N, C-alpha and C positions, 0 to 999 in steps of 0.2 A: 530478489530477496535481499541482496546486500544493500541496495539503495533504500529499502524500507528500514533496515536496521540503522543505517546512517541517519535517515530522517528521524527516527525515534531518538537516537542519541542527540541529534541537534535540538529536538524539541525539549529534551531534558536539560541540555545546556542553556537554552534560551530561557526556560523557566527559572533556572538557577540564577542567571544573570538578572532576570526581572526581580527576583527576591532580593538580590544584592542591591539593586537600584532602590527598592523599597526600604531596605535597612539604611542605605545612605541617606534617604530622605528623612528618616526618623532621627538619625545622627545629626543631620543638618539642623533640624528643628530643635533638638536638645541642646546643641552647641549655641544656637542663637539665644535661646531662653537662658541658658547658663551664663553666657557672656553678658546678657542684659542684667541679670541678677547681680553678677559680680561687679559690673560697672556702677549700677545705681544704688545697690543696697550694701555692698561690701566696700566699694571704693577702689577695688583692684581688678581692672579688666583683664580678661584672658587675652594675651597679646597675639596668640597664634590662631584664634578662633575664626577671624575673617578669612585668613588664608586657607584654613582647612575647610571651611564652608564652601569657598570657591572651588577647591579641588573636588570636594564631594559633589557639588552641583555639576561640574563637568563630567565626572564619572557617571553620575545618574543619567545625565542626558545621553551619553553614548551607550550605556548599558541597556537603555530602552529601545535603541534602534533595531536590534535583531527581532524583538517580539512584534514590533510594528510591521516589519517586512514579512515575517512568518505569517501573521494574521491578515496581511494586506490591508492594514489600517493606516497606511501612509497617505500623503497627499497625492491626489491624482485629478486630472482634468478629464472628465467623462463626456463633456458636451459634444466633442467631435467624435471620439471613439465610440460612444454609445449609439451614434447614428450610422455607424459603418456596418456592413454585412458581417456575419459571424466570422468568416475567414479573414476579413480585414482586421477585426478586433484581435484575432489570434496572432496574426502577423505583427501587429503593433505590440502585443504583449511580449512576443519573442524579442522584438527590437528594444523595448524598454528594459527588459532583463539584461540584454547584452550591453546596453549603455551603462546600467548600474554596475555590472561586473567590471567593466572597463574603468569606471570611476573608482570603484572599491580597490582595484589592483593598484592604481596610481596613488590612492590615499594611503593604503597599507604600506607601500614602499616608502613614501615620503615621511609618514608619521613614525614608522619604525626607525628610519634613518635619523630623524630628529631626536627621538627618545633615546636612541643608542648614543648619539653624540652627547646628550644631556647626562647620560650615565657615565660616559668616559670622562667628562670634566667635573663630575660630582656636583652638578647643579642643584641648588637648594633654594627654598623660599627666603625672602629677605628677613622677615621678623622671627618666624618660628624655626627656621633652618630645617624645614621639612624637605626630604629628598623628593625631587620632582619626577625623575624618570619612571618610578613605578606607576605613578598616576598617568604619565604620558603613554605608557605601554597599554593602558586600557583602550586607547583610541584605535591602534591597529588591531588589537585583539578582538574588539567588538566588530570591527569591519571585516575581519577574517571570518568570523562566524556568520555575519550578514552575507558575505560573498558565497560561502558554502550553501546557505539557504537559497540564494539567488541561482546558484548552479543547479540545485534540485528543481527550483521553479522553472528554470530554462528547459530542463529535461521534460518536466510536466507540460510546459507550454507547447513544446514540439509534439509530445504525445497527444495532447488535446487537439492540436492542429491537424493531426492525422487520424482523429477519431478514436484514439485509444484512451482508456481511463488514466487519470493521474496517479502517481505513486504516493503523494502526500495528501492526507485527508483535508488539509487546509485548502487545497486546490480543487477539491471535489465540487465546490460551489460554482467555480468557473466552468467546469465541465458540464454541470447540470444546467446552467444558463444556456450553454450552447445547444444542449439536447432539447431544451424547451423550445428554442427558436426553430428547430427542425421538425417539431411535432405538429 
């Protein structure tokens, strides 16, 4: 029951992050249009717009990672795994999630350390003097959420491996595919 509540909370958080990514895309577009108008029609360009657009782009890219992981819309190579027996696919799924969790842990550690160092020295952008560390904290934060999703996917992968239903509804398709193969 607790895992289902955590999964629901993660779903809400991922949805919120996805909305923030969409808002960032709208802001990026508005800034580019405004900067163009200011440069060519007013003759006074926005000096900080390029820096802010770059930071928004980075934020958008990372904010979209958890939803792609949650919905399993990330890049995968199915040519080999698709031809394995059901149990082999399940074991590969467990291994893949373990590899991602290991990568995410290393990434979170290093990205947080780098962002914290940036905070300590008061790092800011060259032209607009925008503080960089809040933007840099988006990276480990999004990977923390992705790692939590991966942990639940790991639990589900092990549950499916042993013939039990998954906890997350997003993993029910994997379970159903395995059931179809046994029918």
